[in-house]
Backbone as CSV, one residue per row, in Angstrom:
resi,resn,N_x,N_y,N_z,CA_x,CA_y,CA_z,C_x,C_y,C_z
1,UNK,51.899,-28.859,-35.633,52.150,-28.267,-34.308,50.897,-27.490,-33.830
2,UNK,50.114,-27.023,-34.810,48.811,-26.401,-34.458,48.010,-27.350,-33.634
3,UNK,47.860,-28.628,-34.185,47.001,-29.624,-33.535,47.599,-29.951,-32.164
4,UNK,48.862,-30.006,-32.034,49.519,-30.301,-30.722,49.149,-29.240,-29.763
5,UNK,49.204,-27.937,-30.106,48.855,-26.843,-29.245,47.404,-26.926,-28.822
6,UNK,46.501,-27.310,-29.777,45.093,-27.424,-29.462,44.900,-28.613,-28.523
7,UNK,45.646,-29.681,-28.651,45.509,-30.789,-27.768,45.984,-30.440,-26.383
8,UNK,47.014,-29.642,-26.266,47.498,-29.250,-24.948,46.453,-28.332,-24.230
9,UNK,45.689,-27.599,-25.014,44.732,-26.657,-24.481,43.465,-27.359,-23.964
10,UNK,43.291,-28.606,-24.311,42.092,-29.359,-23.880,40.843,-28.785,-24.522
11,UNK,39.867,-28.442,-23.728,38.561,-27.938,-24.200,38.564,-26.436,-24.388
12,UNK,39.680,-25.800,-24.052,39.722,-24.305,-24.205,39.967,-23.938,-25.620
13,UNK,39.389,-22.810,-26.073,39.660,-22.284,-27.386,40.943,-21.499,-27.280
14,UNK,41.785,-21.670,-28.330,43.047,-20.958,-28.359,43.177,-20.283,-29.682
15,UNK,43.687,-19.036,-29.585,43.731,-18.232,-30.794,44.914,-18.609,-31.668
16,UNK,44.893,-18.367,-32.953,45.989,-18.706,-33.878,47.178,-17.813,-33.538
17,UNK,46.901,-16.606,-33.018,48.016,-15.758,-32.599,48.834,-16.374,-31.475
18,UNK,48.108,-17.041,-30.539,48.823,-17.759,-29.471,49.601,-18.927,-29.972
19,UNK,48.990,-19.698,-30.912,49.721,-20.843,-31.474,50.935,-20.316,-32.264
20,UNK,50.750,-19.256,-33.021,51.836,-18.673,-33.766,53.034,-18.329,-32.921
21,UNK,52.748,-17.708,-31.756,53.784,-17.351,-30.806,54.409,-18.517,-30.183
22,UNK,53.668,-19.499,-29.797,54.175,-20.686,-29.124,55.058,-21.522,-30.028
23,UNK,54.665,-21.631,-31.264,55.377,-22.524,-32.217,56.273,-21.815,-33.223
24,UNK,56.250,-20.480,-33.152,57.079,-19.679,-34.054,56.761,-20.028,-35.540
25,UNK,55.425,-20.094,-35.853,54.946,-20.380,-37.169,54.053,-19.152,-37.526
26,UNK,54.145,-18.754,-38.760,53.384,-17.538,-39.197,51.925,-17.730,-38.994
27,UNK,51.250,-16.738,-38.526,49.796,-16.779,-38.365,49.089,-16.964,-39.685
28,UNK,49.630,-16.380,-40.750,49.041,-16.543,-42.092,49.028,-18.017,-42.478
29,UNK,50.126,-18.726,-42.220,50.154,-20.151,-42.552,49.122,-20.929,-41.758
30,UNK,49.048,-20.586,-40.508,48.038,-21.316,-39.634,46.581,-21.017,-40.103
31,UNK,46.337,-19.809,-40.541,45.021,-19.465,-41.105,44.696,-20.330,-42.298
32,UNK,45.667,-20.635,-43.106,45.444,-21.459,-44.287,45.247,-22.956,-43.910
33,UNK,46.073,-23.409,-42.995,46.002,-24.855,-42.710,44.775,-25.225,-41.807
34,UNK,44.241,-24.256,-41.056,43.120,-24.560,-40.196,41.880,-24.778,-41.024
35,UNK,41.782,-24.281,-42.208,40.614,-24.408,-43.069,40.291,-25.879,-43.388
36,UNK,41.234,-26.644,-43.931,40.905,-28.056,-44.190,40.747,-28.867,-42.936
37,UNK,41.414,-28.508,-41.873,41.263,-29.194,-40.601,39.854,-29.058,-40.059
38,UNK,39.308,-27.804,-40.239,37.934,-27.589,-39.822,36.956,-28.306,-40.723
39,UNK,37.224,-28.234,-42.040,36.305,-28.888,-43.020,36.236,-30.419,-42.821
40,UNK,37.318,-31.005,-42.271,37.347,-32.453,-42.103,36.962,-32.845,-40.667
41,UNK,36.470,-31.887,-39.896,35.975,-32.186,-38.586,36.992,-32.450,-37.515
42,UNK,38.228,-31.927,-37.733,39.264,-32.105,-36.728,39.341,-30.982,-35.735
43,UNK,38.903,-29.763,-36.122,38.907,-28.624,-35.251,37.555,-27.911,-35.313
44,UNK,37.248,-27.263,-34.239,36.038,-26.354,-34.200,36.549,-24.940,-34.010
45,UNK,35.826,-24.025,-34.644,36.189,-22.600,-34.499,35.095,-21.821,-33.806
46,UNK,35.517,-20.774,-33.099,34.535,-19.879,-32.444,35.029,-18.513,-32.643
47,UNK,34.118,-17.631,-33.121,34.467,-16.237,-33.385,34.166,-15.341,-32.162
48,UNK,34.789,-14.213,-32.112,34.519,-13.230,-31.083,35.433,-13.379,-29.877
49,UNK,35.041,-12.678,-28.845,35.795,-12.631,-27.604,35.875,-14.045,-27.029
50,UNK,37.031,-14.455,-26.656,37.240,-15.880,-26.133,37.209,-16.916,-27.229
51,UNK,37.241,-16.446,-28.474,37.189,-17.377,-29.604,38.523,-17.937,-29.944
52,UNK,38.558,-18.695,-30.973,39.722,-19.386,-31.417,39.355,-20.741,-31.984
53,UNK,40.244,-21.689,-31.694,40.051,-23.053,-32.185,40.299,-24.021,-31.044
54,UNK,39.652,-25.202,-31.170,39.926,-26.335,-30.284,39.690,-27.647,-31.087
55,UNK,40.106,-28.697,-30.454,39.877,-29.999,-31.167,38.449,-30.312,-31.180
56,UNK,37.992,-30.914,-32.274,36.574,-31.326,-32.427,36.323,-32.679,-31.785
57,UNK,37.443,-33.473,-31.562,37.307,-34.760,-30.915,38.396,-34.855,-29.885
58,UNK,38.309,-35.837,-28.988,39.379,-36.001,-28.032,40.709,-36.318,-28.621
59,UNK,41.810,-35.822,-28.076,43.117,-35.987,-28.618,43.530,-37.450,-28.812
60,UNK,42.912,-38.266,-27.950,43.209,-39.718,-28.087,42.621,-40.375,-29.300
61,UNK,41.701,-39.645,-29.960,40.991,-40.192,-31.118,41.535,-39.607,-32.459
62,UNK,42.501,-38.712,-32.348,43.065,-38.077,-33.557,44.522,-38.569,-33.750
63,UNK,44.809,-39.150,-34.893,46.116,-39.624,-35.133,46.899,-38.654,-35.977
64,UNK,48.210,-38.738,-35.854,49.101,-37.857,-36.707,48.808,-38.169,-38.135
65,UNK,48.606,-39.467,-38.498,48.275,-39.837,-39.877,47.072,-39.146,-40.431
66,UNK,46.029,-38.999,-39.645,44.813,-38.351,-40.054,45.124,-36.872,-40.332
67,UNK,45.905,-36.250,-39.475,46.210,-34.826,-39.604,47.075,-34.658,-40.899
68,UNK,48.062,-35.468,-41.078,48.899,-35.307,-42.287,48.101,-35.523,-43.541
69,UNK,47.229,-36.500,-43.512,46.400,-36.794,-44.698,45.547,-35.547,-45.052
70,UNK,44.932,-34.942,-44.082,44.125,-33.768,-44.272,44.969,-32.594,-44.719
71,UNK,46.056,-32.325,-44.036,46.879,-31.147,-44.316,47.725,-31.263,-45.596
72,UNK,48.267,-32.469,-45.820,49.229,-32.592,-46.892,48.835,-33.577,-47.972
73,UNK,47.837,-34.408,-47.747,47.417,-35.391,-48.705,48.088,-36.734,-48.454
74,UNK,47.940,-37.667,-49.360,48.525,-38.993,-49.121,50.050,-38.929,-48.895
75,UNK,50.489,-39.756,-47.971,51.925,-39.893,-47.673,52.471,-41.013,-48.570
76,UNK,53.297,-40.706,-49.443,53.885,-41.681,-50.364,55.253,-41.322,-50.715
77,UNK,56.193,-42.304,-50.593,57.576,-41.993,-50.908,57.821,-41.737,-52.407
78,UNK,56.995,-42.360,-53.251,57.050,-42.082,-54.656,55.588,-42.099,-55.197
79,UNK,55.364,-41.494,-56.372,54.033,-41.314,-56.797,53.278,-42.629,-57.187
80,UNK,54.020,-43.616,-57.472,53.377,-44.881,-57.946,52.940,-45.774,-56.768
81,UNK,53.034,-45.248,-55.579,52.646,-46.114,-54.400,51.145,-46.147,-54.149
82,UNK,50.398,-45.337,-54.843,48.899,-45.438,-54.707,48.463,-46.864,-54.931
83,UNK,47.435,-47.247,-54.285,46.978,-48.689,-54.218,46.793,-49.221,-55.614
84,UNK,46.330,-48.459,-56.559,46.067,-48.944,-57.917,47.276,-48.686,-58.827
85,UNK,48.340,-48.162,-58.247,49.554,-47.769,-58.987,49.280,-46.750,-60.095
86,UNK,48.239,-45.923,-59.885,47.983,-44.896,-60.855,49.079,-43.882,-60.840
87,UNK,49.367,-43.387,-61.945,50.457,-42.394,-62.086,51.858,-43.012,-62.164
88,UNK,51.873,-44.354,-62.251,53.104,-45.068,-62.349,53.532,-45.345,-63.779
89,UNK,54.655,-44.924,-64.192,55.101,-45.126,-65.580,55.980,-46.386,-65.745
90,UNK,56.028,-47.125,-64.626,56.992,-48.302,-64.650,56.352,-49.439,-65.452
91,UNK,57.235,-50.369,-65.905,56.728,-51.514,-66.630,55.832,-52.333,-65.704
92,UNK,54.933,-53.140,-66.317,54.006,-53.944,-65.521,54.691,-54.908,-64.563
93,UNK,55.898,-55.349,-64.916,56.568,-56.351,-64.005,57.565,-55.661,-63.040
94,UNK,57.461,-54.335,-62.860,58.364,-53.637,-61.973,58.241,-54.141,-60.536
95,UNK,59.307,-54.483,-59.938,59.346,-54.967,-58.578,59.575,-53.878,-57.600
96,UNK,60.139,-52.720,-58.050,60.391,-51.603,-57.133,59.132,-51.051,-56.551
97,UNK,58.041,-51.003,-57.356,56.837,-50.374,-56.920,56.265,-51.160,-55.666
98,UNK,56.494,-52.458,-55.636,56.020,-53.189,-54.480,56.868,-52.903,-53.249
99,UNK,58.149,-52.653,-53.438,59.028,-52.213,-52.342,58.516,-50.893,-51.786
100,UNK,58.308,-49.943,-52.739,57.919,-48.589,-52.352,56.496,-48.633,-51.654
101,UNK,55.663,-49.519,-52.123,54.347,-49.626,-51.534,54.451,-50.134,-50.068
102,UNK,55.375,-51.028,-49.832,55.612,-51.505,-48.487,56.152,-50.402,-47.609
103,UNK,57.066,-49.630,-48.133,57.602,-48.520,-47.437,56.518,-47.457,-47.093
104,UNK,55.706,-47.188,-48.092,54.566,-46.287,-47.868,53.595,-46.747,-46.821
105,UNK,53.312,-48.068,-46.802,52.412,-48.667,-45.823,53.025,-48.571,-44.417
106,UNK,54.365,-48.766,-44.338,55.080,-48.616,-43.060,54.970,-47.211,-42.510
107,UNK,55.142,-46.227,-43.416,55.042,-44.845,-42.972,53.678,-44.576,-42.456
108,UNK,52.642,-44.935,-43.228,51.291,-44.742,-42.756,50.985,-45.420,-41.449
109,UNK,51.499,-46.643,-41.318,51.295,-47.396,-40.040,51.891,-46.620,-38.874
110,UNK,53.029,-46.083,-39.024,53.673,-45.309,-37.879,52.786,-44.079,-37.661
111,UNK,52.510,-43.316,-38.650,51.748,-42.096,-38.408,50.343,-42.365,-37.812
112,UNK,49.741,-43.440,-38.232,48.405,-43.778,-37.739,48.434,-44.378,-36.322
113,UNK,49.648,-44.765,-35.827,49.762,-45.383,-34.530,50.037,-44.326,-33.441
114,UNK,50.230,-43.118,-33.845,50.502,-42.015,-32.884,49.339,-41.075,-32.770
115,UNK,48.831,-40.859,-31.598,47.744,-39.912,-31.445,48.265,-38.604,-30.827
116,UNK,47.380,-37.575,-30.920,47.763,-36.326,-30.344,48.003,-36.473,-28.817
117,UNK,47.182,-37.309,-28.199,47.366,-37.604,-26.751,48.702,-38.152,-26.484
118,UNK,49.161,-39.042,-27.319,50.536,-39.609,-27.157,51.588,-38.484,-27.160
119,UNK,51.403,-37.521,-28.099,52.393,-36.404,-28.193,52.326,-35.573,-26.937
120,UNK,51.116,-35.227,-26.457,50.939,-34.390,-25.273,51.525,-35.031,-24.056
121,UNK,51.342,-36.363,-23.905,51.834,-37.116,-22.778,53.313,-37.492,-22.907
122,UNK,53.863,-37.347,-24.108,55.226,-37.679,-24.353,55.470,-39.179,-24.381
123,UNK,54.467,-39.964,-24.757,54.585,-41.415,-24.700,54.889,-42.024,-26.017
124,UNK,55.384,-41.229,-26.969,55.768,-41.811,-28.293,57.178,-42.393,-28.142
125,UNK,57.268,-43.677,-28.392,58.565,-44.353,-28.333,58.911,-44.810,-29.720
126,UNK,60.153,-44.569,-30.099,60.595,-45.024,-31.442,61.496,-46.211,-31.247
127,UNK,61.086,-47.258,-31.848,61.866,-48.509,-31.804,62.455,-48.730,-33.204
128,UNK,63.740,-49.076,-33.272,64.360,-49.368,-34.559,64.878,-50.760,-34.517
129,UNK,64.782,-51.407,-35.677,65.273,-52.785,-35.847,66.742,-52.660,-36.413
130,UNK,67.576,-53.513,-35.851,68.944,-53.625,-36.419,69.791,-52.438,-36.159
131,UNK,69.647,-51.840,-34.962,70.551,-50.745,-34.643,71.996,-51.120,-34.787
132,UNK,72.799,-50.245,-35.331,74.212,-50.601,-35.611,75.014,-50.243,-34.335
133,UNK,75.808,-51.186,-33.879,76.654,-50.962,-32.727,77.959,-50.311,-33.147
134,UNK,78.243,-49.110,-32.731,79.420,-48.319,-33.167,80.553,-48.368,-32.186
135,UNK,80.899,-49.516,-31.645,81.970,-49.610,-30.660,83.290,-49.521,-31.340
């Protein structure tokens, strides 16, 4: 939600106190999360009067997947979903890990398909396959 607020602000610097108030998130948490976002080139900081944070790149070039990766690490439904299946204690012929890998890839695909600009413009559309008709 920090990145969303920065995207809404455009080129303006916005304080973490303002983001905290707008999103009802503790300022302490925002101070922790902004560090890796800055280190990975997603945000720029400015100290002093009129300072705060803003996006380092246009909102259309930053995906939700990139933000989640930086802030939380790899998105995986189970730990053995890593490409080399490291950390997986399953037998070599385990079929479930391939299912979970496909689920993980689908999650990444969705997150990487949504940009901050999409969120600001409200153009994120969720399509589901096989909706159940409850008549």
